[in-house]
C-alpha positions in Angstrom: 16.5 14.0 -25.3 13.6 14.3 -22.9 12.2 11.0 -21.7 8.5 10.6 -21.6 6.5 8.9 -18.9 5.4 5.4 -19.7 2.8 3.3 -17.8 4.4 1.1 -15.2 4.2 -2.6 -15.9 4.9 -3.6 -12.3 8.4 -5.0 -13.0 9.3 -5.2 -9.3 6.0 -6.8 -8.4 6.6 -9.5 -11.1 9.9 -10.3 -9.6 8.5 -10.4 -6.1 5.7 -12.8 -7.2 8.3 -15.2 -8.6 10.4 -15.0 -5.4 7.3 -15.6 -3.3 6.3 -18.6 -5.3 9.8 -20.1 -5.0 9.9 -19.3 -1.3 6.3 -20.3 -0.2 5.9 -23.4 -2.3 9.0 -24.9 -0.7 7.0 -26.8 2.0 4.9 -28.6 -0.6 8.0 -29.6 -2.5 10.2 -30.5 0.4 8.0 -32.4 2.9 11.0 -34.3 4.2 13.2 -31.3 5.0 13.5 -30.5 8.7 12.2 -27.0 8.4 9.2 -27.7 6.0 6.7 -28.6 8.7 7.2 -25.5 10.9 7.4 -23.3 7.8 4.1 -24.6 6.6 2.5 -24.2 10.0 3.6 -20.6 10.1 2.3 -19.9 6.6 -1.1 -21.3 7.6 -1.3 -18.2 9.9 -1.3 -15.9 6.8 -3.9 -13.1 7.3 -6.3 -12.3 4.5 -8.6 -9.3 5.0 -10.4 -6.7 3.0 -13.4 -4.4 2.8 -16.2 -3.3 0.6 -16.7 0.5 0.5 -19.5 2.7 -0.8 -18.8 6.4 -1.3 -21.1 9.1 -2.5 -20.3 12.8 -3.0 -22.3 15.8 -4.1 -20.2 19.0 -4.3 -21.3 22.3 -5.7 -18.9 25.1 -6.5 -19.6 28.8 -7.0 -19.0 30.0 -10.6 -17.9 33.6 -10.6 -18.6 34.2 -14.3 -22.2 32.9 -13.9 -22.9 34.2 -10.4 -24.3 30.9 -9.2 -23.4 27.5 -7.8 -23.0 24.6 -10.2 -22.4 20.9 -9.8 -18.7 20.1 -9.4 -18.8 16.5 -8.3 -21.9 14.2 -8.1 -21.0 10.5 -8.0 -21.5 7.3 -6.2 -18.7 4.8 -6.2 -18.2 1.2 -5.1 -14.7 0.1 -4.1 -13.3 -3.2 -2.7 -9.9 -4.2 -1.5 -8.1 -7.4 -0.4 -4.9 -7.5 1.6 -2.7 -10.7 2.2 -0.1 -10.6 4.9 2.1 -13.7 5.7 3.8 -14.0 9.1 7.6 -13.8 9.2 9.0 -17.3 8.3 12.4 -18.9 7.8 13.5 -18.3 11.3 11.3 -15.3 11.7 13.1 -13.3 8.9 11.0 -13.1 5.7 7.4 -12.4 4.8 5.2 -11.1 2.0 2.6 -8.4 1.8 0.2 -8.1 -1.2 -2.8 -5.9 -1.7 -5.3 -5.1 -4.5 -8.2 -2.8 -4.8 -10.9 -2.4 -7.5 -13.3 0.5 -8.0 -16.2 1.5 -10.3 -18.6 4.4 -10.5 -22.2 3.5 -10.0 -23.2 6.9 -11.3 -21.6 10.2 -12.2 -24.0 13.0 -12.7 -21.5 15.9 -13.0 -19.4 14.2 -15.7 -16.2 14.8 -13.7 -13.2 12.4 -14.0 -11.2 13.8 -11.1 -13.1 12.7 -8.0 -10.1 10.7 -6.7 -12.0 7.5 -5.8 -12.1 5.8 -9.2 -9.3 6.2 -11.6 -8.4 9.2 -13.9 -9.0 8.3 -17.5 -5.3 9.1 -18.2 -2.0 7.5 -17.2 -0.3 9.9 -14.9 -0.4 13.5 -13.5 1.5 14.9 -16.6 -0.8 13.6 -19.3 -4.2 15.0 -18.3 -6.9 15.1 -20.9 -9.8 17.2 -19.5 -11.9 16.6 -22.6 -12.7 13.2 -21.0 -15.7 13.4 -18.7 -15.9 10.2 -16.8 -13.6 8.4 -14.3 -12.4 4.9 -15.2 -13.2 1.7 -13.4 -10.5 -0.9 -12.9 -8.2 -2.8 -10.5 -4.8 -1.7 -9.1 -2.0 -3.4 -7.2 -1.3 -1.1 -4.2 1.1 -3.3 -2.2 3.4 -6.1 -3.1 6.6 -6.3 -1.2 8.9 -8.7 0.5 9.5 -7.8 4.2 12.5 -8.8 6.2 13.7 -8.5 9.8 16.5 -9.6 12.0 16.0 -9.4 15.7 19.2 -9.3 17.9 20.1 -8.3 21.3 21.1 -4.9 19.9 17.7 -4.2 18.3 15.5 -5.0 15.3 16.6 -4.5 11.7 13.8 -4.4 9.1 13.3 -3.8 5.4 10.9 -3.8 2.5 11.5 -4.3 -1.2 8.8 -3.8 -3.8 5.6 -1.8 -3.8 4.9 -0.3 -0.3 3.8 2.6 1.9 6.6 4.1 4.0 6.7 2.9 7.6 9.7 4.5 9.3 10.5 8.1 10.0 11.3 10.1 6.8 9.9 12.8 4.5 8.0 10.4 2.2 4.3 9.9 2.6 1.4 8.8 0.3 -1.7 10.4 -1.1 -5.0 8.9 0.2 -8.4 8.4 -1.3 -10.1 5.4 0.3 -6.8 3.6 -0.4 -3.2 4.7 -0.1 -0.7 5.7 -2.8 2.2 3.4 -3.5 6.0 3.8 -3.9 8.3 1.4 -5.8 11.7 0.8 -4.3 13.2 -0.1 -0.9 12.9 1.0 2.7 14.8 -0.2 5.7 15.5 0.8 9.3 16.7 -0.1 12.8 14.9 0.0 16.1 16.5 -0.1 19.5 14.6 0.9 22.6 13.3 4.5 22.1 15.3 5.1 18.9 14.1 4.4 15.4 15.9 5.3 12.2 14.9 4.6 8.6 16.0 5.3 5.1 14.1 4.9 1.7 15.2 4.9 -1.9 12.3 5.0 -4.4 12.1 4.9 -8.2 8.4 5.3 -9.0 5.1 6.3 -7.4 1.4 6.2 -8.1 -1.3 8.2 -6.4 -4.4 6.0 -5.6 -6.4 7.5 -8.5 -4.0 6.0 -11.0 -3.6 2.3 -11.9 0.1 2.2 -12.7 3.3 3.7 -11.3 5.1 6.5 -13.0 8.5 8.2 -13.0 9.2 11.4 -11.1 9.3 14.5 -13.3 10.3 18.1 -12.5 8.2 21.2 -13.4 9.5 21.0 -17.0 8.3 17.4 -17.3 11.8 16.0 -17.4 12.9 12.9 -15.4 14.4 13.7 -12.1 16.7 11.3 -10.2 15.2 8.7 -7.9 14.1 10.0 -4.5 15.7 9.3 -1.2 14.9 10.0 2.5 16.5 9.6 5.9 14.8 10.0 9.3 15.2 9.4 13.0 12.6 9.3 15.8 13.2 9.1 19.6 10.2 8.2 21.8 10.3 8.4 25.6 8.0 6.5 28.0 6.8 9.9 29.2 4.9 10.4 25.9 7.4 12.7 24.4 8.6 12.1 20.8 11.1 13.9 18.6 11.6 13.3 14.9 13.9 14.8 12.3 14.0 13.9 8.6 15.5 15.0 5.3 15.1 13.9 1.7 15.7 15.0 -1.9 14.7 14.7 -5.5 18.3 15.3 -6.6 18.9 18.5 -8.6 15.2 19.5 -8.2 13.7 19.7 -4.7 14.6 18.9 -1.1 12.5 18.7 2.0 12.9 18.4 5.7 10.9 18.4 8.9 11.1 18.5 12.7 8.3 17.1 14.8 7.9 17.3 18.5 4.9 15.5 20.1 3.5 14.8 23.5 0.8 12.1 23.7 -0.4 10.7 27.0 -3.5 10.1 29.0 -5.9 11.5 26.4 -3.9 14.7 25.9 -1.9 15.5 22.7 0.3 18.5 21.8 2.7 19.0 19.0 4.9 21.5 17.2 6.0 20.7 13.7 8.2 22.6 11.2 8.1 21.7 7.5 10.6 23.1 5.0 10.9 22.9 1.2 13.7 24.1 -1.1 14.1 24.2 -4.8 17.5 24.0 -6.6 16.8 26.3 -9.5 17.3 30.1 -9.7 15.2 30.6 -12.9 12.7 28.8 -15.2 9.9 26.5 -14.3 11.8 24.7 -11.6 12.3 28.0 -9.6 9.3 27.5 -7.4 10.0 30.0 -4.6 11.5 33.5 -4.6 14.7 34.6 -2.8 16.6 31.7 -1.3 14.2 29.2 -2.9 12.9 28.0 0.4 9.3 27.7 1.7 8.2 26.6 5.2 5.2 26.0 7.4 4.8 26.1 11.2 2.2 23.8 12.7 0.8 23.7 16.2 -1.7 21.1 17.5 -3.5 20.3 20.7 -6.2 17.9 21.6 -7.8 16.8 24.9 -10.2 13.8 25.4 -12.6 14.2 28.3 -15.2 11.5 27.8 -17.5 11.5 26.0 -16.0 14.7 24.3 -12.8 15.3 22.3 -11.6 18.8 21.7 -9.0 19.8 19.1 -7.3 23.1 18.2 -4.6 23.5 15.5 -2.8 26.4 13.8 -0.6 26.9 10.8 1.5 29.7 9.4 2.9 29.4 5.9 5.7 31.2 3.9 6.0 30.3 0.2 7.8 33.5 -1.1 6.7 34.8 -4.5 8.2 37.5 -6.7 6.8 36.5 -10.1 3.7 34.7 -11.5 5.9 31.7 -12.2 6.3 31.0 -8.4 3.8 28.5 -7.0 2.7 30.8 -4.1 1.7 28.0 -1.7 3.3 25.3 0.4 3.1 21.7 -0.7 5.2 19.2 1.2 6.3 16.9 -1.6 9.3 16.2 -3.7 7.4 17.1 -6.8 5.7 20.3 -8.0 2.8 18.3 -9.3 -0.3 17.2 -7.5 -0.3 13.4 -7.4 3.3 13.2 -8.6 4.5 12.2 -5.1 3.5 13.0 -1.5 5.3 13.9 1.7 4.9 12.8 5.4 2.7 15.8 6.2 0.2 15.6 9.1 -2.1 18.6 9.1 -5.5 17.8 7.6 -8.7 19.4 8.7 -11.3 18.0 6.2 -12.6 21.5 5.6 -11.8 21.6 1.9 -9.0 24.1 1.6 -5.3 23.3 2.2 -4.9 26.7 4.1 -1.4 26.9 2.7 -0.8 30.1 0.7 2.1 32.5 1.2 1.9 34.5 4.4 -1.4 32.8 5.3 -2.2 32.0 9.0 -5.0 29.5 9.7 -6.7 28.1 12.7 -8.9 25.0 13.2 -11.1 23.9 16.1 -13.3 20.8 16.5 -15.5 19.2 19.2 -16.8 15.7 18.9 -19.0 13.6 21.2 -19.5 9.9 21.5 -23.2 9.1 22.0 -23.0 5.8 23.9 -24.4 7.4 27.1 -27.5 8.4 25.0 -28.3 4.8 24.2 -26.5 4.9 20.9 -23.3 2.9 21.3 -20.9 3.3 18.4 -22.5 6.6 17.3 -20.8 10.0 17.4 -21.3 13.6 16.3 -18.9 16.4 15.7 -18.6 20.0 14.5 -15.5 21.8 13.3 -14.5 25.2 11.8 -11.4 26.7 10.1 -10.4 30.2 9.2 -7.4 31.5 7.2 -6.2 35.1 6.8 -3.3 37.2 5.6 -2.4 35.3 2.4 -0.5 37.3 -0.2 0.9 36.3 -3.6 2.6 38.1 -6.4 0.3 39.9 -8.9 -2.9 39.7 -6.7 -4.1 42.8 -4.8 -6.7 41.0 -2.7 -5.5 39.6 0.7 -6.7 36.1 1.1 -9.4 35.4 3.7 -11.2 32.0 3.8 -13.3 30.1 6.2 -15.2 26.8 6.5 -17.3 24.8 8.9 -18.3 21.1 8.9 -20.7 18.7 10.6 -19.9 15.0 11.0 -22.1 12.0 12.0 -20.7 8.5 12.4 -21.8 5.1 13.5 -19.8 1.8 13.9 -21.3 -1.6 14.7 -19.7 -3.3 17.7 -21.1 -6.8 17.3 -22.9 -9.2 14.9 -22.2 -10.4 11.4 -21.3 -6.8 10.3 -19.0 -6.1 13.3 -16.8 -3.0 12.7 -18.9 -1.9 9.7 -19.2 1.9 9.7 -21.2 4.7 8.3 -20.2 8.4 8.1 -21.7 11.6 6.9 -19.7 14.8 6.4 -21.0 18.2 5.3 -18.8 21.2 4.6 -19.6 24.8 3.8 -16.6 26.6 2.5 -16.3 30.4 1.7 -13.6 32.0 -0.3 -13.3 35.7 0.7 -11.8 36.8 -2.7 -13.7 37.5 -5.9 -11.2 35.6 -8.0 -12.2 32.6 -10.1 -11.1 29.2 -9.0 -7.3 28.6 -9.3 -6.7 32.1 -10.5 -4.2 34.3 -8.6 -4.1 32.0 -5.6 -3.1 28.9 -7.4 -4.3 26.3 -4.9 -7.7 27.9 -4.2 -11.2 27.4 -5.5 -14.4 29.4 -5.0 -17.1 28.8 -2.5 -18.3 25.2 -2.0 -21.1 23.1 -0.5 -19.9 19.5 -0.1 -21.7 16.4 1.1 -19.8 13.0 1.6 -21.3 9.7 2.6 -19.1 6.6 3.3 -20.1 3.1 4.2 -17.3 0.6 5.0 -17.9 -3.1 5.5 -14.6 -4.9 6.5 -14.1 -8.7 6.5 -11.5 -11.1 7.8 -10.5 -14.3 6.2 
């Protein structure tokens, strides 16, 4: 019988809290023990930090049936977070990380629940109720894990158990809004000189626009097995890095990547290959045609020459389709559902589209400038543009062409009571070259947009 998704009740987090209380109240209960004094001294160095964030967005999207732009998102949202991090104690071996965030809409003029800063008014990605018009306010636990390490002459062993964001090399990553998504499970690794290896085994996940964790489901909304990932990274003093990783949702999806990077003296260059594969040959879980594999090539280059920074990036995607049931685009995640889980995927251009449909090539360029020499320390300005071409999917005669351009303004305080507080303004104009309605034909594509985002962040340190 099919198992349905139930809201998570943070069972791991509850266990971690109990363990933490037992561990970290020991100094108060054992003042005479020989290790209580240094333990208590170490715990006094616990770091408590957080931030208050204000986010405002006004996004208009073209409506093909009405031949006009209409409001798609129009909201202002207040969010705050707190993060507690203990040092490693008990002979530098154990510690604790805990983090919460809360969010509320101050206004929502478009009546849209899916703006990804506050919470969806439903429990998980598989139970959406689009009759609801407003996002939900609330508080969520985004981090609660025990951390462990053992440093020897051979290297450093480390591990996490609980609610965490992946740290080591691997295929698992998290969605981001203003805060990160969260996995439930365990991760561990080993570091020795230039070599770093890691593995993860996770049982649940939540994107940051959900309050509770949920199980992994396949495209037929049936439970899949827990996810696992293995990865290795080798970093040389010359600035060269190589990484390889592989992971699976057993019986459903598998993913892998290769990443080669050079980063030194203000210059960065990278080639990355991402690969996905499904395990089904028919039905809803058959996501890609032919061999069931999809892949994407990614090239990146950037050069800093003060006060300017230049970037150029390129992607080419193959997500084979031979029926309308195939997804037709490349999404590097061990789930066919947006928000169901996320992969360790690096390309992101902040120009609205994901630029990832079958046979699509896309290019991105940006130029930013720090304005300190103009008497505006902490201020910056930037422009960027992206263009995609050649996309083809089954059942659609139009070849995809899309383009976008953006302007960014930023300012960060470098001193005073509000040191490190920042302000940013981002405007994007996106053009879809097809005449298709949003999400029709090209399943990960919407119509023309005009998008304005304002973000104010005020960090604090305890």
